[in-house]
N, C-alpha and C positions, 0 to 999 in steps of 0.2 A: 232206543227209538224203534229199531227193527221189531224187537219183541211187541211194542205196543201196536205196530202196524199190523202185524200178523194176528195179534189177539182181537183188537178191536177197531182197527182202520184208523185210529186217530194219530198214531205216534205215541210219543211219551205220555206216560200215564200221570207223572207228576213233574214239577219243575222245582229247581231249587234245591236246598242241601237236603240230604236223606239222612233221617234218624235211624238208629237201629230198630228194626222191626217194621220199617214203613211199608215193605212189599207184603208181609204178613196182613198188615192193617188194610192194605189196598183190596185184599181178597175178602175181608170180613166186614168193613165199615165203608160209610159214604166218603166220597171224594171231599165234601165239605169238612168232614170231621178229621180225615187225614190232613188236609191243608191246616186247620186249627192247630193240631198237634205239632205239625211241622213249624209253624209260626211261633208257638209257644216254647217248643224246644229252642228255637233260634234266639228268641228273645232272651230267655234263661240263659243260655250260653254266653251271648254277647255281654249281658250285664256282669256275669261272673268275671269274664276275661277283662271287661273294662275296669272292674274293680282293683285289678293288680296293677293299672297304669295310673301314674300320678294325676290327681284330679284336675291340675293345671293344664294337662294335655288332653282332655276329654270334653267335648261339647255335646251334650245331649240335646236334640231338637226332637220334635215331633210333625207329623204331617199335618195336624190341626194348627198348630202354630204358625206352619208355613203359609196355611191358607188364609190367615188371618191379615196378611199384608207383607210389605217387606222388613219389618222388625227383625224378623228371624234372620232373614239373608244378610242384612246389615251386621247382626252379631257373628254370623258365619265369617264374613268378611273381615271383621274385626279379630275374631279368634285366631283366623290364618294370618293376620298381620299384612294383608294385601294392600299394596300401595294405592292401586287404582281399581276399586270395585265397581265403578260406575257402569261399566259395560255389563256385568253381572247383574245389577240392580234394574239396568234398562231392560236386558232380556226377560228377567223374571217378572217385572211388572206389565210388560207387553203380552206375556204367556200366560199369566195367572189366571185361572177360572175358579173364583171362589165358590161358584154354586158346586163345584166337585166334592166338595167337604161334606155335604149331606145326601149325596146320591144314595148312600146305603139305606137311607131312611125309607125311600121309596122303592128300592129294588130287591131289598131282602124280605123274604117272608118271615113269618112268625116263627116257623120250623128252622129257618136257618139262624135266626137270632138266638134261638134256644140252643142250637148245637154250638154256637160260639160262645155263649154264655157257660154252658157246661165245660166246654174244653179250654176257654182262655182266660175266664174270670180270675182263677188263682194267679195266674201270671199277671194281669193287669193290677190286682191288689198288691201283688208283692213287689212288683218292679215298677209299675206305671200308674199309681194309685189314683192320678188325676184323670185316668181314662175310663175308670170303672163305671162312671155315671152313664156310660153308653148303655150298659147293659142292665140298668136298674129299671 
């Protein structure tokens, strides 16, 4: 953090898990591209590690499915075998802002989308096939 403050006055240059070579990438490519690579590597590692866990102990959910309503939250409550998940459902329903699901459509430039497509599409197809339509 100190290094970032001294270099550009903003503090940390990136957040989250670091992949091998991230510091070199930060010097050569855009932050958007670095973030895409970071996300892609996290997804790849997560799915590979999840593959060794018995499938009855894994629940995959997506942000998009959560934005569709409380069906996904109910499935999480059931998966965790919570006796009373009503307070979780109530909180979720009070705080869900479904319009957040499409913010990216208005906020990302065509250049941003191209970077995301170049960096993330392979992972989307390999691990999250139903998400690739966002980049077509």
